[in-house]
C-alpha positions as CSV (number, residue, x, y, z in Angstrom):
1,X,81.7,96.7,93.4
2,X,85.2,96.7,94.7
3,X,87.9,99.1,93.6
4,X,91.4,97.6,93.0
5,X,94.4,99.9,92.9
6,X,96.8,97.4,91.3
7,X,98.1,99.6,88.5
8,X,99.2,102.7,90.2
9,X,102.8,104.1,89.6
10,X,105.3,103.5,92.4
11,X,108.5,105.3,93.5
12,X,111.1,104.4,96.2
13,X,111.6,106.9,99.0
14,X,115.3,108.0,99.2
15,X,115.1,108.2,103.0
16,X,113.4,105.0,104.2
17,X,113.9,103.0,101.0
18,X,110.3,101.9,101.0
19,X,108.1,101.9,97.9
20,X,105.1,104.3,97.9
21,X,102.3,104.6,95.3
22,X,100.6,107.4,93.5
23,X,98.0,109.4,95.5
24,X,95.3,111.6,94.1
25,X,96.6,114.6,95.9
26,X,99.9,114.2,93.9
27,X,98.2,114.0,90.5
28,X,99.4,117.4,89.4
29,X,103.0,117.1,90.3
30,X,103.8,113.4,90.6
31,X,107.1,114.0,88.7
32,X,108.3,116.2,91.6
33,X,107.3,114.0,94.5
34,X,110.4,112.4,96.1
35,X,109.4,111.4,99.6
36,X,106.7,109.1,100.9
37,X,105.7,111.3,103.9
38,X,106.3,114.6,105.6
39,X,108.5,112.8,108.2
40,X,110.9,111.6,105.4
41,X,110.8,115.0,103.8
42,X,111.9,116.7,107.0
43,X,114.6,114.1,107.6
44,X,116.0,114.4,104.1
45,X,118.7,112.3,102.6
46,X,121.7,112.0,104.9
47,X,125.0,112.1,103.2
48,X,127.6,109.6,104.2
49,X,130.7,111.3,105.7
50,X,134.0,109.9,104.5
Protein backbone atom coordinates (compact mmCIF):
# COMPACT_ATOMS: atom_id res chain seq x y z
CA UNK A 1 0.00 0.00 0.00
CA UNK A 2 1.41 3.38 -0.93
CA UNK A 3 0.60 6.60 0.86
CA UNK A 4 -0.14 9.61 -1.31
CA UNK A 5 0.02 13.06 0.21
CA UNK A 6 -1.77 14.89 -2.59
CA UNK A 7 -4.35 16.79 -0.58
CA UNK A 8 -2.25 18.55 2.08
CA UNK A 9 -2.68 22.30 2.59
CA UNK A 10 0.02 24.59 1.21
CA UNK A 11 1.41 28.02 2.05
CA UNK A 12 4.00 30.27 0.39
CA UNK A 13 7.08 31.19 2.41
CA UNK A 14 7.42 35.01 2.56
CA UNK A 15 11.24 34.78 2.48
CA UNK A 16 12.05 32.32 -0.30
CA UNK A 17 8.67 32.50 -2.10
CA UNK A 18 8.50 28.70 -2.35
CA UNK A 19 5.42 26.65 -1.52
CA UNK A 20 5.57 24.36 1.49
CA UNK A 21 3.04 21.79 2.67
CA UNK A 22 1.50 20.87 5.99
CA UNK A 23 3.59 18.69 8.30
CA UNK A 24 2.39 16.56 11.16
CA UNK A 25 4.50 18.50 13.67
CA UNK A 26 2.60 21.67 12.67
CA UNK A 27 -0.86 20.11 13.19
CA UNK A 28 -1.65 22.08 16.36
CA UNK A 29 -0.67 25.54 15.08
CA UNK A 30 -0.78 25.45 11.26
CA UNK A 31 -2.52 28.85 11.28
CA UNK A 32 0.58 30.43 12.89
CA UNK A 33 3.21 28.77 10.67
CA UNK A 34 4.69 31.38 8.32
CA UNK A 35 8.09 30.07 7.23
CA UNK A 36 9.12 26.86 5.48
CA UNK A 37 12.28 26.33 7.54
CA UNK A 38 14.35 27.60 10.47
CA UNK A 39 16.73 29.21 7.99
CA UNK A 40 13.93 31.33 6.48
CA UNK A 41 12.59 32.08 9.96
CA UNK A 42 15.99 33.42 11.07
CA UNK A 43 16.40 35.41 7.86
CA UNK A 44 12.95 36.98 8.16
CA UNK A 45 11.27 39.20 5.61
CA UNK A 46 13.58 41.96 4.42
CA UNK A 47 11.91 45.32 3.91
CA UNK A 48 12.75 47.22 0.76
CA UNK A 49 14.48 50.53 1.60
CA UNK A 50 13.17 53.47 -0.41
